[in-house]
N, CA and C atoms of all chains as a GROMACS GRO file, in nm:
protein
  600
    1MET      N    1  11.249  14.161  26.617
    1MET     CA    2  11.209  14.025  26.656
    1MET      C    3  11.327  13.935  26.617
    2THR      N    4  11.379  13.861  26.720
    2THR     CA    5  11.495  13.778  26.686
    2THR      C    6  11.452  13.676  26.580
    3ASP      N    7  11.552  13.630  26.502
    3ASP     CA    8  11.510  13.539  26.396
    3ASP      C    9  11.481  13.401  26.454
    4ALA      N   10  11.420  13.318  26.375
    4ALA     CA   11  11.370  13.188  26.423
    4ALA      C   12  11.482  13.106  26.485
    5ALA      N   13  11.596  13.101  26.416
    5ALA     CA   14  11.705  13.013  26.464
    5ALA      C   15  11.748  13.055  26.606
    6THR      N   16  11.754  13.187  26.629
    6THR     CA   17  11.796  13.233  26.763
    6THR      C   18  11.691  13.196  26.866
    7GLN      N   19  11.564  13.217  26.827
    7GLN     CA   20  11.454  13.182  26.920
    7GLN      C   21  11.459  13.034  26.954
    8ILE      N   22  11.482  12.953  26.850
    8ILE     CA   23  11.484  12.807  26.871
    8ILE      C   24  11.598  12.770  26.966
    9LYS      N   25  11.716  12.830  26.940
    9LYS     CA   26  11.831  12.797  27.028
    9LYS      C   27  11.798  12.831  27.172
   10GLU      N   28  11.735  12.948  27.192
   10GLU     CA   29  11.699  12.988  27.329
   10GLU      C   30  11.601  12.888  27.390
   11GLN      N   31  11.505  12.844  27.308
   11GLN     CA   32  11.402  12.754  27.361
   11GLN      C   33  11.462  12.619  27.401
   12ILE      N   34  11.550  12.565  27.315
   12ILE     CA   35  11.598  12.429  27.345
   12ILE      C   36  11.711  12.428  27.447
   13THR      N   37  11.772  12.545  27.469
   13THR     CA   38  11.875  12.547  27.575
   13THR      C   39  11.813  12.593  27.707
   14GLY      N   40  11.701  12.666  27.695
   14GLY     CA   41  11.638  12.717  27.817
   14GLY      C   42  11.546  12.616  27.884
   15ASN      N   43  11.516  12.508  27.816
   15ASN     CA   44  11.428  12.405  27.874
   15ASN      C   45  11.488  12.267  27.852
   16ASP      N   46  11.483  12.181  27.953
   16ASP     CA   47  11.540  12.046  27.937
   16ASP      C   48  11.470  11.972  27.824
   17VAL      N   49  11.335  11.980  27.824
   17VAL     CA   50  11.258  11.905  27.723
   17VAL      C   51  11.168  12.004  27.648
   18VAL      N   52  11.178  12.002  27.515
   18VAL     CA   53  11.096  12.093  27.433
   18VAL      C   54  11.028  12.011  27.322
   19LEU      N   55  10.898  12.034  27.306
   19LEU     CA   56  10.827  11.966  27.196
   19LEU      C   57  10.771  12.070  27.100
   20TYR      N   58  10.825  12.068  26.979
   20TYR     CA   59  10.768  12.155  26.873
   20TYR      C   60  10.652  12.077  26.814
   21MET      N   61  10.533  12.135  26.820
   21MET     CA   62  10.414  12.058  26.782
   21MET      C   63  10.310  12.149  26.719
   22LYS      N   64  10.208  12.085  26.660
   22LYS     CA   65  10.094  12.161  26.610
   22LYS      C   66   9.991  12.164  26.722
   23GLY      N   67   9.964  12.284  26.771
   23GLY     CA   68   9.873  12.298  26.884
   23GLY      C   69   9.952  12.308  27.012
   24THR      N   70   9.885  12.283  27.126
   24THR     CA   71   9.955  12.291  27.256
   24THR      C   72   9.940  12.158  27.328
   25LYS      N   73  10.013  12.143  27.438
   25LYS     CA   74  10.010  12.015  27.510
   25LYS      C   75   9.869  11.982  27.561
   26SER      N   76   9.791  12.088  27.589
   26SER     CA   77   9.654  12.058  27.636
   26SER      C   78   9.557  12.058  27.518
   27MET      N   79   9.596  12.120  27.405
   27MET     CA   80   9.506  12.125  27.287
   27MET      C   81   9.586  12.092  27.160
   28PRO      N   82   9.633  11.964  27.150
   28PRO     CA   83   9.706  11.930  27.027
   28PRO      C   84   9.614  11.935  26.906
   29GLN      N   85   9.669  11.975  26.791
   29GLN     CA   86   9.582  11.989  26.672
   29GLN      C   87   9.629  11.901  26.557
   30CYS      N   88   9.696  11.792  26.592
   30CYS     CA   89   9.737  11.699  26.486
   30CYS      C   90   9.761  11.567  26.556
   31GLY      N   91   9.725  11.457  26.487
   31GLY     CA   92   9.734  11.325  26.548
   31GLY      C   93   9.872  11.291  26.597
   32PHE      N   94   9.972  11.324  26.514
   32PHE     CA   95  10.109  11.287  26.551
   32PHE      C   96  10.155  11.369  26.670
   33SER      N   97  10.127  11.499  26.666
   33SER     CA   98  10.166  11.585  26.779
   33SER      C   99  10.093  11.539  26.905
   34SER      N  100   9.968  11.503  26.886
   34SER     CA  101   9.888  11.462  27.002
   34SER      C  102   9.946  11.335  27.065
   35ARG      N  103   9.995  11.245  26.981
   35ARG     CA  104  10.048  11.119  27.037
   35ARG      C  105  10.172  11.147  27.121
   36VAL      N  106  10.264  11.227  27.068
   36VAL     CA  107  10.388  11.251  27.144
   36VAL      C  108  10.357  11.332  27.271
   37ALA      N  109  10.275  11.436  27.257
   37ALA     CA  110  10.241  11.517  27.375
   37ALA      C  111  10.170  11.428  27.478
   38GLY      N  112  10.085  11.338  27.426
   38GLY     CA  113  10.011  11.249  27.516
   38GLY      C  114  10.104  11.160  27.596
   39VAL      N  115  10.205  11.105  27.528
   39VAL     CA  116  10.302  11.018  27.597
   39VAL      C  117  10.375  11.097  27.705
   40LEU      N  118  10.419  11.218  27.670
   40LEU     CA  119  10.494  11.299  27.767
   40LEU      C  120  10.405  11.337  27.885
   41ASN      N  121  10.282  11.374  27.855
   41ASN     CA  122  10.189  11.411  27.963
   41ASN      C  123  10.165  11.292  28.054
   42TYR      N  124  10.140  11.176  27.992
   42TYR     CA  125  10.107  11.056  28.070
   42TYR      C  126  10.226  11.015  28.158
   43MET      N  127  10.347  11.039  28.104
   43MET     CA  128  10.468  11.004  28.181
   43MET      C  129  10.507  11.115  28.279
   44GLN      N  130  10.417  11.216  28.292
   44GLN     CA  131  10.442  11.326  28.386
   44GLN      C  132  10.575  11.396  28.359
   45VAL      N  133  10.610  11.405  28.230
   45VAL     CA  134  10.735  11.475  28.198
   45VAL      C  135  10.705  11.623  28.184
   46GLU      N  136  10.788  11.704  28.247
   46GLU     CA  137  10.770  11.849  28.234
   46GLU      C  138  10.834  11.891  28.102
   47PHE      N  139  10.758  11.957  28.017
   47PHE     CA  140  10.819  12.000  27.890
   47PHE      C  141  10.758  12.130  27.841
   48ALA      N  142  10.839  12.203  27.762
   48ALA     CA  143  10.790  12.326  27.702
   48ALA      C  144  10.730  12.289  27.567
   49ASP      N  145  10.607  12.332  27.542
   49ASP     CA  146  10.546  12.305  27.411
   49ASP      C  147  10.551  12.433  27.327
   50VAL      N  148  10.594  12.416  27.205
   50VAL     CA  149  10.600  12.530  27.113
   50VAL      C  150  10.503  12.503  26.999
   51ASN      N  151  10.401  12.588  26.988
   51ASN     CA  152  10.298  12.566  26.886
   51ASN      C  153  10.344  12.627  26.753
   52VAL      N  154  10.387  12.541  26.662
   52VAL     CA  155  10.442  12.593  26.535
   52VAL      C  156  10.334  12.657  26.449
   53LEU      N  157  10.207  12.632  26.481
   53LEU     CA  158  10.100  12.692  26.400
   53LEU      C  159  10.090  12.843  26.426
   54GLU      N  160  10.152  12.885  26.537
   54GLU     CA  161  10.144  13.028  26.569
   54GLU      C  162  10.249  13.111  26.498
   55SER      N  163  10.347  13.042  26.438
   55SER     CA  164  10.453  13.119  26.370
   55SER      C  165  10.510  13.040  26.254
   56ASP      N  166  10.486  13.090  26.134
   56ASP     CA  167  10.540  13.022  26.014
   56ASP      C  168  10.692  13.021  26.016
   57ASP      N  169  10.751  13.127  26.078
   57ASP     CA  170  10.898  13.131  26.085
   57ASP      C  171  10.949  13.012  26.165
   58ILE      N  172  10.882  12.988  26.280
   58ILE     CA  173  10.928  12.876  26.364
   58ILE      C  174  10.895  12.744  26.293
   59ARG      N  175  10.777  12.739  26.230
   59ARG     CA  176  10.734  12.615  26.163
   59ARG      C  177  10.838  12.574  26.058
   60GLN      N  178  10.887  12.671  25.980
   60GLN     CA  179  10.989  12.638  25.879
   60GLN      C  180  11.128  12.633  25.946
   61GLY      N  181  11.149  12.725  26.040
   61GLY     CA  182  11.281  12.735  26.105
   61GLY      C  183  11.322  12.606  26.174
   62ILE      N  184  11.225  12.542  26.239
   62ILE     CA  185  11.261  12.419  26.313
   62ILE      C  186  11.298  12.307  26.216
   63LYS      N  187  11.236  12.307  26.099
   63LYS     CA  188  11.267  12.202  26.001
   63LYS      C  189  11.406  12.225  25.943
   64ASP      N  190  11.440  12.352  25.922
   64ASP     CA  191  11.575  12.382  25.871
   64ASP      C  192  11.679  12.349  25.978
   65PHE      N  193  11.643  12.386  26.103
   65PHE     CA  194  11.739  12.372  26.215
   65PHE      C  195  11.781  12.225  26.231
   66SER      N  196  11.680  12.136  26.223
   66SER     CA  197  11.712  11.995  26.251
   66SER      C  198  11.728  11.914  26.121
   67ASP      N  199  11.707  11.981  26.007
   67ASP     CA  200  11.709  11.908  25.879
   67ASP      C  201  11.612  11.790  25.886
   68TRP      N  202  11.490  11.820  25.933
   68TRP     CA  203  11.387  11.716  25.952
   68TRP      C  204  11.256  11.778  25.904
   69PRO      N  205  11.187  11.716  25.808
   69PRO     CA  206  11.078  11.785  25.738
   69PRO      C  207  10.944  11.791  25.810
   70THR      N  208  10.934  11.725  25.926
   70THR     CA  209  10.799  11.721  25.983
   70THR      C  210  10.798  11.767  26.129
   71VAL      N  211  10.679  11.790  26.177
   71VAL     CA  212  10.653  11.819  26.318
   71VAL      C  213  10.558  11.709  26.363
   72PRO      N  214  10.560  11.658  26.488
   72PRO     CA  215  10.633  11.713  26.601
   72PRO      C  216  10.782  11.680  26.600
   73GLN      N  217  10.855  11.759  26.676
   73GLN     CA  218  10.998  11.732  26.696
   73GLN      C  219  11.029  11.744  26.845
   74LEU      N  220  11.093  11.641  26.901
   74LEU     CA  221  11.124  11.643  27.044
   74LEU      C  222  11.273  11.673  27.064
   75TYR      N  223  11.301  11.763  27.160
   75TYR     CA  224  11.439  11.797  27.196
   75TYR      C  225  11.459  11.771  27.344
   76VAL      N  226  11.569  11.702  27.377
   76VAL     CA  227  11.605  11.681  27.518
   76VAL      C  228  11.745  11.735  27.538
   77LYS      N  229  11.758  11.830  27.632
   77LYS     CA  230  11.887  11.895  27.660
   77LYS      C  231  11.949  11.947  27.529
   78GLY      N  232  11.868  12.011  27.449
   78GLY     CA  233  11.918  12.076  27.328
   78GLY      C  234  11.942  11.983  27.210
   79GLU      N  235  11.921  11.854  27.231
   79GLU     CA  236  11.948  11.758  27.123
   79GLU      C  237  11.818  11.710  27.057
   80PHE      N  238  11.817  11.706  26.925
   80PHE     CA  239  11.699  11.655  26.853
   80PHE      C  240  11.691  11.504  26.874
   81VAL      N  241  11.576  11.457  26.924
   81VAL     CA  242  11.559  11.314  26.953
   81VAL      C  243  11.487  11.244  26.839
   82GLY      N  244  11.381  11.309  26.788
   82GLY     CA  245  11.309  11.247  26.676
   82GLY      C  246  11.168  11.300  26.663
   83GLY      N  247  11.099  11.241  26.563
   83GLY     CA  248  10.959  11.275  26.540
   83GLY      C  249  10.870  11.168  26.600
   84CYS      N  250  10.746  11.166  26.557
   84CYS     CA  251  10.647  11.078  26.621
   84CYS      C  252  10.688  10.930  26.610
   85ASP      N  253  10.732  10.887  26.492
   85ASP     CA  254  10.767  10.744  26.475
   85ASP      C  255  10.879  10.703  26.570
   86ILE      N  256  10.984  10.786  26.574
   86ILE     CA  257  11.101  10.750  26.654
   86ILE      C  258  11.065  10.751  26.803
   87ILE      N  259  10.986  10.853  26.844
   87ILE     CA  260  10.952  10.860  26.987
   87ILE      C  261  10.867  10.739  27.025
   88THR      N  262  10.776  10.702  26.935
   88THR     CA  263  10.691  10.585  26.964
   88THR      C  264  10.778  10.460  26.977
   89GLU      N  265  10.872  10.440  26.882
   89GLU     CA  266  10.960  10.323  26.888
   89GLU      C  267  11.043  10.323  27.017
   90MET      N  268  11.099  10.442  27.049
   90MET     CA  269  11.184  10.452  27.168
   90MET      C  270  11.103  10.429  27.295
   91MET      N  271  10.977  10.476  27.290
   91MET     CA  272  10.890  10.457  27.407
   91MET      C  273  10.868  10.308  27.431
   92LEU      N  274  10.833  10.237  27.325
   92LEU     CA  275  10.799  10.096  27.340
   92LEU      C  276  10.923  10.012  27.372
   93SER      N  277  11.039  10.056  27.324
   93SER     CA  278  11.160   9.976  27.348
   93SER      C  279  11.224  10.011  27.484
   94GLY      N  280  11.180  10.122  27.545
   94GLY     CA  281  11.239  10.161  27.674
   94GLY      C  282  11.356  10.257  27.658
   95GLU      N  283  11.395  10.285  27.532
   95GLU     CA  284  11.509  10.375  27.510
   95GLU      C  285  11.477  10.517  27.558
   96LEU      N  286  11.346  10.552  27.553
   96LEU     CA  287  11.308  10.687  27.595
   96LEU      C  288  11.331  10.702  27.746
   97ASP      N  289  11.299  10.594  27.821
   97ASP     CA  290  11.324  10.595  27.966
   97ASP      C  291  11.473  10.620  27.992
   98THR      N  292  11.555  10.546  27.917
   98THR     CA  293  11.701  10.557  27.938
   98THR      C  294  11.748  10.698  27.906
   99LEU      N  295  11.696  10.751  27.794
   99LEU     CA  296  11.736  10.887  27.753
   99LEU      C  297  11.701  10.987  27.863
  100PHE      N  298  11.581  10.974  27.918
  100PHE     CA  299  11.540  11.068  28.024
  100PHE      C  300  11.629  11.049  28.147
  101THR      N  301  11.649  10.923  28.186
  101THR     CA  302  11.730  10.897  28.306
  101THR      C  303  11.871  10.953  28.287
  102ASP      N  304  11.929  10.926  28.171
  102ASP     CA  305  12.067  10.973  28.145
  102ASP      C  306  12.077  11.125  28.149
  103ASN      N  307  11.965  11.192  28.117
  103ASN     CA  308  11.967  11.338  28.111
  103ASN      C  309  11.902  11.403  28.233
  104GLY      N  310  11.874  11.319  28.336
  104GLY     CA  311  11.820  11.374  28.460
  104GLY      C  312  11.681  11.433  28.442
  105VAL      N  313  11.604  11.375  28.349
  105VAL     CA  314  11.466  11.425  28.328
  105VAL      C  315  11.372  11.337  28.411
  106VAL      N  316  11.294  11.402  28.496
  106VAL     CA  317  11.203  11.326  28.585
  106VAL      C  318  11.084  11.275  28.504
  107TYR      N  319  11.048  11.148  28.527
  107TYR     CA  320  10.928  11.094  28.460
  107TYR      C  321  10.872  10.982  28.546
  108ASP      N  322  10.751  10.941  28.515
  108ASP     CA  323  10.682  10.840  28.595
  108ASP      C  324  10.708  10.703  28.531
  109LYS      N  325  10.794  10.624  28.595
  109LYS     CA  326  10.832  10.493  28.539
  109LYS      C  327  10.712  10.400  28.528
  110ASP      N  328  10.624  10.400  28.629
  110ASP     CA  329  10.507  10.311  28.625
  110ASP      C  330  10.420  10.342  28.504
  111ALA      N  331  10.404  10.474  28.479
  111ALA     CA  332  10.322  10.515  28.364
  111ALA      C  333  10.384  10.462  28.235
  112ALA      N  334  10.515  10.472  28.227
  112ALA     CA  335  10.585  10.424  28.106
  112ALA      C  336  10.560  10.274  28.089
  113ASP      N  337  10.571  10.201  28.200
  113ASP     CA  338  10.549  10.056  28.191
  113ASP      C  339  10.406  10.026  28.148
  114LYS      N  340  10.311  10.107  28.200
  114LYS     CA  341  10.169  10.083  28.164
  114LYS      C  342  10.149  10.100  28.013
  115ILE      N  343  10.215  10.201  27.956
  115ILE     CA  344  10.200  10.224  27.811
  115ILE      C  345  10.253  10.102  27.736
  116ARG      N  346  10.365  10.051  27.782
  116ARG     CA  347  10.423   9.935  27.711
  116ARG      C  348  10.331   9.813  27.724
  117GLU      N  349  10.276   9.794  27.845
  117GLU     CA  350  10.184   9.681  27.864
  117GLU      C  351  10.062   9.695  27.771
  118ALA      N  352  10.012   9.819  27.765
  118ALA     CA  353   9.892   9.843  27.683
  118ALA      C  354   9.922   9.815  27.536
  119ASN      N  355  10.049   9.831  27.498
  119ASN     CA  356  10.082   9.811  27.357
  119ASN      C  357  10.134   9.670  27.329
  120GLY      N  358  10.124   9.582  27.430
  120GLY     CA  359  10.150   9.439  27.413
  120GLY      C  360  10.289   9.403  27.368
  121MET      N  361   9.829  11.806  24.561
  121MET     CA  362   9.826  11.697  24.461
  121MET      C  363   9.872  11.569  24.535
  122PRO      N  364   9.780  11.478  24.568
  122PRO     CA  365   9.820  11.357  24.643
  122PRO      C  366   9.923  11.275  24.564
  123MET      N  367   9.989  11.186  24.635
  123MET     CA  368  10.092  11.103  24.569
  123MET      C  369  10.045  10.958  24.562
  124GLN      N  370  10.101  10.885  24.467
  124GLN     CA  371  10.070  10.740  24.459
  124GLN      C  372  10.182  10.663  24.530
  125ALA      N  373  10.148  10.544  24.580
  125ALA     CA  374  10.247  10.462  24.650
  125ALA      C  375  10.369  10.441  24.560
  126LYS      N  376  10.344  10.420  24.432
  126LYS     CA  377  10.454  10.392  24.337
  126LYS      C  378  10.551  10.512  24.331
  127ASP      N  379  10.494  10.635  24.333
  127ASP     CA  380  10.580  10.755  24.328
  127ASP      C  381  10.677  10.755  24.445
  128ILE      N  382  10.623  10.720  24.562
  128ILE     CA  383  10.706  10.724  24.683
  128ILE      C  384  10.816  10.618  24.671
  129GLU      N  385  10.775  10.499  24.627
  129GLU     CA  386  10.874  10.391  24.617
  129GLU      C  387  10.984  10.429  24.518
  130ASP      N  388  10.943  10.488  24.404
  130ASP     CA  389  11.043  10.525  24.302
  130ASP      C  390  11.142  10.627  24.357
  131LEU      N  391  11.087  10.726  24.430
  131LEU     CA  392  11.174  10.831  24.487
  131LEU      C  393  11.276  10.768  24.582
  132ILE      N  394  11.226  10.679  24.670
  132ILE     CA  395  11.317  10.616  24.767
  132ILE      C  396  11.414  10.524  24.692
  133ARG      N  397  11.360  10.455  24.590
  133ARG     CA  398  11.447  10.363  24.513
  133ARG      C  399  11.564  10.439  24.448
  134ASP      N  400  11.538  10.561  24.404
  134ASP     CA  401  11.646  10.641  24.341
  134ASP      C  402  11.766  10.651  24.434
  135SER      N  403  11.738  10.670  24.563
  135SER     CA  404  11.849  10.690  24.657
  135SER      C  405  11.893  10.560  24.722
  136PHE      N  406  11.804  10.460  24.719
  136PHE     CA  407  11.837  10.331  24.783
  136PHE      C  408  11.809  10.217  24.685
  137PRO      N  409  11.893  10.205  24.581
  137PRO     CA  410  11.864  10.107  24.474
  137PRO      C  411  11.852   9.963  24.523
  138ASP      N  412  11.924   9.927  24.632
  138ASP     CA  413  11.922   9.785  24.674
  138ASP      C  414  11.827   9.760  24.790
  139ALA      N  415  11.756   9.865  24.832
  139ALA     CA  416  11.676   9.850  24.955
  139ALA      C  417  11.550   9.767  24.931
  140ALA      N  418  11.503   9.705  25.041
  140ALA     CA  419  11.370   9.640  25.038
  140ALA      C  420  11.273   9.748  25.085
  141ILE      N  421  11.182   9.789  24.997
  141ILE     CA  422  11.092   9.902  25.029
  141ILE      C  423  10.948   9.852  25.030
  142THR      N  424  10.875   9.880  25.139
  142THR     CA  425  10.733   9.841  25.146
  142THR      C  426  10.652   9.967  25.175
  143ILE      N  427  10.561  10.001  25.085
  143ILE     CA  428  10.477  10.120  25.106
  143ILE      C  429  10.336  10.071  25.136
  144THR      N  430  10.276  10.124  25.243
  144THR     CA  431  10.138  10.085  25.276
  144THR      C  432  10.052  10.210  25.274
  145ASP      N  433   9.942  10.203  25.201
  145ASP     CA  434   9.851  10.318  25.195
  145ASP      C  435   9.762  10.312  25.318
  146LEU      N  436   9.773  10.411  25.407
  146LEU     CA  437   9.702  10.407  25.534
  146LEU      C  438   9.558  10.456  25.523
  147ALA      N  439   9.534  10.547  25.428
  147ALA     CA  440   9.401  10.609  25.430
  147ALA      C  441   9.334  10.614  25.293
  148GLY      N  442   9.405  10.574  25.190
  148GLY     CA  443   9.343  10.574  25.057
  148GLY      C  444   9.320  10.714  25.003
  149ASP      N  445   9.384  10.814  25.067
  149ASP     CA  446   9.362  10.952  25.019
  149ASP      C  447   9.487  11.009  24.952
  150GLY      N  448   9.585  10.922  24.931
  150GLY     CA  449   9.707  10.968  24.865
  150GLY      C  450   9.790  11.059  24.951
  151ASN      N  451   9.759  11.064  25.080
  151ASN     CA  452   9.828  11.158  25.168
  151ASN      C  453   9.887  11.093  25.292
  152HIS      N  454   9.840  10.973  25.324
  152HIS     CA  455   9.883  10.907  25.448
  152HIS      C  456   9.939  10.770  25.414
  153TYR      N  457  10.070  10.756  25.422
  153TYR     CA  458  10.133  10.628  25.388
  153TYR      C  459  10.223  10.584  25.502
  154ALA      N  460  10.252  10.454  25.504
  154ALA     CA  461  10.359  10.402  25.590
  154ALA      C  462  10.464  10.345  25.495
  155ALA      N  463  10.590  10.363  25.531
  155ALA     CA  464  10.697  10.310  25.446
  155ALA      C  465  10.798  10.238  25.534
  156GLU      N  466  10.837  10.120  25.490
  156GLU     CA  467  10.946  10.050  25.559
  156GLU      C  468  11.060  10.037  25.461
  157VAL      N  469  11.177  10.077  25.504
  157VAL     CA  470  11.294  10.071  25.416
  157VAL      C  471  11.402   9.990  25.487
  158VAL      N  472  11.443   9.881  25.424
  158VAL     CA  473  11.548   9.796  25.483
  158VAL      C  474  11.668   9.806  25.390
  159ASP      N  475  11.778   9.860  25.442
  159ASP     CA  476  11.893   9.882  25.354
  159ASP      C  477  12.024   9.871  25.432
  160ALA      N  478  12.123   9.815  25.367
  160ALA     CA  479  12.253   9.792  25.433
  160ALA      C  480  12.320   9.925  25.468
  161SER      N  481  12.286  10.030  25.393
  161SER     CA  482  12.353  10.159  25.419
  161SER      C  483  12.317  10.216  25.557
  162PHE      N  484  12.213  10.160  25.619
  162PHE     CA  485  12.173  10.212  25.751
  162PHE      C  486  12.263  10.159  25.862
  163LYS      N  487  12.342  10.059  25.830
  163LYS     CA  488  12.426   9.997  25.932
  163LYS      C  489  12.512  10.103  26.001
  164GLY      N  490  12.511  10.100  26.138
  164GLY     CA  491  12.595  10.194  26.214
  164GLY      C  492  12.532  10.332  26.228
  165LYS      N  493  12.415  10.353  26.167
  165LYS     CA  494  12.351  10.485  26.181
  165LYS      C  495  12.238  10.475  26.283
  166ASN      N  496  12.215  10.585  26.357
  166ASN     CA  497  12.103  10.578  26.451
  166ASN      C  498  11.974  10.610  26.374
  167ARG      N  499  11.859  10.599  26.445
  167ARG     CA  500  11.731  10.612  26.375
  167ARG      C  501  11.719  10.748  26.306
  168VAL      N  502  11.760  10.854  26.375
  168VAL     CA  503  11.742  10.988  26.317
  168VAL      C  504  11.821  10.996  26.186
  169GLN      N  505  11.945  10.945  26.187
  169GLN     CA  506  12.026  10.952  26.065
  169GLN      C  507  11.966  10.868  25.954
  170GLN      N  508  11.916  10.751  25.990
  170GLN     CA  509  11.854  10.663  25.889
  170GLN      C  510  11.733  10.733  25.827
  171GLN      N  511  11.646  10.785  25.914
  171GLN     CA  512  11.522  10.844  25.860
  171GLN      C  513  11.550  10.974  25.785
  172ARG      N  514  11.652  11.048  25.833
  172ARG     CA  515  11.687  11.173  25.763
  172ARG      C  516  11.725  11.143  25.618
  173ALA      N  517  11.795  11.030  25.600
  173ALA     CA  518  11.838  10.992  25.465
  173ALA      C  519  11.716  10.961  25.377
  174VAL      N  520  11.617  10.897  25.436
  174VAL     CA  521  11.497  10.862  25.358
  174VAL      C  522  11.419  10.990  25.326
  175TYR      N  523  11.407  11.080  25.423
  175TYR     CA  524  11.336  11.207  25.397
  175TYR      C  525  11.408  11.286  25.287
  176ALA      N  526  11.541  11.278  25.290
  176ALA     CA  527  11.617  11.351  25.185
  176ALA      C  528  11.583  11.293  25.048
  177ALA      N  529  11.561  11.160  25.045
  177ALA     CA  530  11.530  11.094  24.917
  177ALA      C  531  11.396  11.144  24.864
  178LEU      N  532  11.310  11.187  24.955
  178LEU     CA  533  11.176  11.232  24.912
  178LEU      C  534  11.180  11.375  24.859
  179LYS      N  535  11.296  11.435  24.863
  179LYS     CA  536  11.321  11.565  24.797
  179LYS      C  537  11.208  11.664  24.819
  180GLY      N  538  11.182  11.696  24.940
  180GLY     CA  539  11.091  11.807  24.968
  180GLY      C  540  10.945  11.778  24.945
  181LYS      N  541  10.913  11.652  24.914
  181LYS     CA  542  10.770  11.620  24.893
  181LYS      C  543  10.695  11.626  25.026
  182MET      N  544  10.774  11.617  25.135
  182MET     CA  545  10.711  11.602  25.266
  182MET      C  546  10.685  11.736  25.334
  183ASP      N  547  10.781  11.823  25.320
  183ASP     CA  548  10.774  11.937  25.414
  183ASP      C  549  10.694  12.053  25.359
  184GLY      N  550  10.665  12.142  25.454
  184GLY     CA  551  10.597  12.265  25.413
  184GLY      C  552  10.447  12.243  25.401
  185ALA      N  553  10.374  12.355  25.408
  185ALA     CA  554  10.228  12.345  25.408
  185ALA      C  555  10.182  12.286  25.275
  186HIS      N  556  10.263  12.307  25.168
  186HIS     CA  557  10.216  12.258  25.037
  186HIS      C  558  10.270  12.117  25.009
  187GLY      N  559  10.339  12.061  25.110
  187GLY     CA  560  10.400  11.929  25.086
  187GLY      C  561  10.292  11.830  25.042
  188GLU      N  562  10.315  11.760  24.935
  188GLU     CA  563  10.211  11.668  24.885
  188GLU      C  564  10.178  11.560  24.987
  189LEU      N  565  10.282  11.521  25.061
  189LEU     CA  566  10.264  11.405  25.147
  189LEU      C  567  10.247  11.456  25.290
  190HIS      N  568  10.128  11.439  25.345
  190HIS     CA  569  10.108  11.496  25.479
  190HIS      C  570  10.171  11.406  25.584
  191ALA      N  571  10.151  11.275  25.565
  191ALA     CA  572  10.196  11.187  25.672
  191ALA      C  573  10.265  11.065  25.614
  192LEU      N  574  10.385  11.038  25.661
  192LEU     CA  575  10.454  10.916  25.620
  192LEU      C  576  10.509  10.851  25.747
  193ALA      N  577  10.446  10.741  25.786
  193ALA     CA  578  10.496  10.668  25.905
  193ALA      C  579  10.615  10.587  25.858
  194LEU      N  580  10.731  10.621  25.909
  194LEU     CA  581  10.854  10.565  25.853
  194LEU      C  582  10.919  10.466  25.949
  195THR      N  583  10.959  10.352  25.895
  195THR     CA  584  11.036  10.255  25.974
  195THR      C  585  11.159  10.219  25.892
  196THR      N  586  11.275  10.228  25.954
  196THR     CA  587  11.397  10.194  25.880
  196THR      C  588  11.469  10.080  25.953
  197LYS      N  589  11.525   9.989  25.878
  197LYS     CA  590  11.593   9.874  25.941
  197LYS      C  591  11.719   9.837  25.863
  198VAL      N  592  11.810   9.770  25.933
  198VAL     CA  593  11.928   9.714  25.865
  198VAL      C  594  11.894   9.567  25.836
  199PRO      N  595  11.927   9.517  25.719
  199PRO     CA  596  11.896   9.377  25.690
  199PRO      C  597  11.964   9.284  25.791
  200GLU      N  598  11.891   9.179  25.835
  200GLU     CA  599  11.950   9.086  25.933
  200GLU      C  600  12.073   9.016  25.876
   0.00000   0.00000   0.00000
């Protein structure tokens, strides 16, 4: 079984957008993971979800890999973007839209605007 | 073993002696806090770098299944 770091490298290079989370995109099992997965789902972003609860190696491996102690963790084009707080801030400020556009990631702009309107 | 707001502030203060630190207890269970850290050292750093520095200050209290602190909503800013 390849070690966690190799698996992680394959996952984040093999998919444009990867979310390491507790649970799955349809069945998140933690509030923070659920929020980020929810935003991505609502924005119709295609992403690979990796359930860290299924593998302690990945759960610890991803924290070592990014030197970031918590999950969820979002990766776009192999780059660590942030956890729940940062993604929420970037979402509300529009930086997430820019990041996706710059990286050729398809998303629903109207949905993004609706989230911002809802958050006043 | 839950943590007290003061413990968190002291840990962050160790690494950021001049920072303005605000800890908010979100759930009263010693496990869910929000922290805002305003420090000049964040200047020129992006959010990930800023927050990574604060997590490092917490010296492993956060991570792992046994991490005392389950949730810390973190906001970092550069002083105006």
